[in-house]
N, C-alpha and C positions, 0 to 999 in steps of 0.2 A: 471190728476193726473198718472193715471193708466200707461199712457207712462213714464212719469218722474219717476215713483217705478221702472218699469220693468227694463227700460236701466239699471240704475245701478246693478240691482241684475242678470242682463244677467250676467254685464262685471264683477262682481265681482265671481259669477259662473267660470266663464271664465278660471279667475286669480288662483279660488281657484283649479281646473281640471287642470290645466297646470302645476301647482308645485307640486301637485301630482304625476302627469307625471313625471317630473324629480326627483323628491324622489325615483320613482320606479327604474327610470333607472338607479341612482349612488347606489342604495344597489346591482341590478340587476349585478353589472360591480361587486361590491365589493365581493357579492357571490361568484361569475365565479373566478376570480382574486384567490381568498381563496381556492378554491379548487383547479384549477391549483398548486397551489401551495405545498397541502395539499398530491397529490400525484405523481408530479415528481421530484421536489425539497423536499430539506430536509435543516435541519438547520446546518449550517457549524460552529465549536468551535474551536477558534483561542487558542493554547498553547501559553505561556509565552517564553522567548528568552531563548536558550541553547545557552551559549557563547564555541565557537569552541578556544580551548583554541593556542594560537602563531599565530589565523590568523585575521581578519580583519570581520572574519564570524558569522553572528546571526543566527540560527535552528529556526524556531515560526513550532513546528507539528501544523497540520491540524484535526482536527476528524468529526463526523458525527456523529450526532444522531439523532435515530428513524430506521428507513429501506426502502427501495424503493420498489416501489410496480410494478415495468415492469417488461419483463419478463424474465430478467437474474435479479436475485436481489442480493443484495449483504448484509447480514446481519450484519450490522456494530457495533451500539450498543456502541457506541464511540471510538470503533477502529479510532487508526491514519490510516489513508489514502494518504497523502502527506505531505511535508518537504516545506516552504518557507526559501529559502536561502538567507538572505540580510547583502549586502557586507556595511558598516558602513563607507568605505571609499569614493568608486564611487557610493551610493545609488543603486546599480542595485538590484534587484530582481528576483529571478529564482526559478521555481519549479523543485522538484526534479524529476520529471515523467509528462507526461501525459497519463499512464497507468492506467488503474483500478486494484489498488492491497491494500492489506491491510499488513500494515507493525505492526507485531507482537511485533519486541522489534530493537533495533538497538544499537552501541557498537561505539565509536568515540576512536577508535586507541588502541593501545595495552591495555587495563584497567588493567590487572597485572603489567604492567611496575610503579615502584614506583618511586616519584617525583622527586629523586636523579637522574634515571637512563638517559643514554643518550638515546636523539628520537632513532629509527629506522625508517624502509624501512614502516613496519607495521602501526607507529604512523601516516600515510599520508593518512590513507583511514578509512572511515566508513562503517561499517559491518550493514548488516539486513538482520533482520530474514523475512521472508514475503510469503505472499499466492498472486498468480496470474494468478491463472485458477480455474477455477470447475474442479477437478478431480475424484470425487464421482460422479457425474451425478445427484445433486440433481439441477441443474438448480440456485445454490445459491456459490457466493463465501465467506467463512467462511474461519475460523480458523482450521476447521476440511482436510480443504482441502490441496492437498503435499505444505510442509512448502520446501521453495529455500533461498537458499542466494545469496543475491549481494551487491557490494561493488559501494560506489563512492571516488572522491577524497573530500577532506574537504569541500571544495565549494559546492561539492552538483554536479562533474560534471561526466560522462564518466561512465552515472551509468549503469551497467551490472549484470547480473546473470552468476552466477560462476555452482552452480547445473545443472550438463547436463539434455538436455529432458529423460525425464519416468524416474528419481528419484528425492527421496524426503530428505529432509535432516533430518538427526538424531540426530548428531552433530558435535561441530566444534572447531579447536583451531587452536591458531597462534604459531609458532615456531619461532618467532625473531630475534635467530641467523642467519637461512639460510634464512629468508625473504618466507617463508613459511605457505600458510593456508593447516592445515589438517583436511581433512572431512571425517565425518562417513556415509555414503548415504547407502539406502535403494532402490533396483530396483524396478521396476513395470514390473513384469513377461508378460504379457500381453499386455500391451500398449495403450487399452484401456479407455475409460470413466470411468467402472465400475473399475478402479483400485484396481489390486491384488497384493500388493508389501510382496516380498518376506523378511522373518523377519529376516535375517541374512544379515547384513551391509558387504560391498563393502566400501574400503579404498583407497581414493584418496591427492594428493597434488594439492595445485592451487600456481604456482612459481607468485609471486605479479611484478619482474621486468620483470618476460619473458611472461606471462600473455597465461602460457602453463597450462593444465590442465593433469594432468597421473594417471592413475591407478598405486595403490601396487604391487597390485595380478594381472597382466594379463594373460589371458587365457593360453599360455605358460607356466607359473610357474604354475599354478590352475593344468594344467594335471602331471607338476613333482610332485610336493605335494599329490595328488591323488597317484601315482604310490609307491611313497617313504612310502604310509601309509601303505599300501596294504601289504609291508614288515613287514611294525611295529607289522599290529594289527594279 
């Protein structure tokens, strides 16, 4: 009798112990996976489609919720960090960029043009106000860092920065008659991580046809202005 009872009890005990062990393994794996997701991955949020007029392209904005916990943080709080450009005819899907950026705002073509106006060269581009580097030395990419002006084609190609190095964007506008972007920029005086930007703006023009950036007030003209000012003052 004892042998008949002990064998089933022993078998039952082994089955229960094995089941508990398997449960513990599964829970451990889930906890480990959840932990990794919370520290190294953020929740991606997909924005609804933006129609790019007179093209076959739709733009889907990508945002992040939460904050990176790595050594070089991005303070996002649902900031847009990338766009997906979807061609409804070919079915191609392309990222705007593979770099780490914050997209503060963007403009498709010339927003001031009325519906009845003829398209101009400026309408063939998308303009972006972007943070692309930690310029204040706090090891975070935030909207407090220097703003830069970028542009791309309507399909998201040829994504380039217009603002020169060691400058931050103050404002910009389009001169559609001459195919120019007029930029008001502020220069970083010391060029290091702890940016010390001068308050007086410097003025540049960017030619959409040639891709050439020119300073309106070059050093020669500034010297002439100073000499002339001495006579007036």
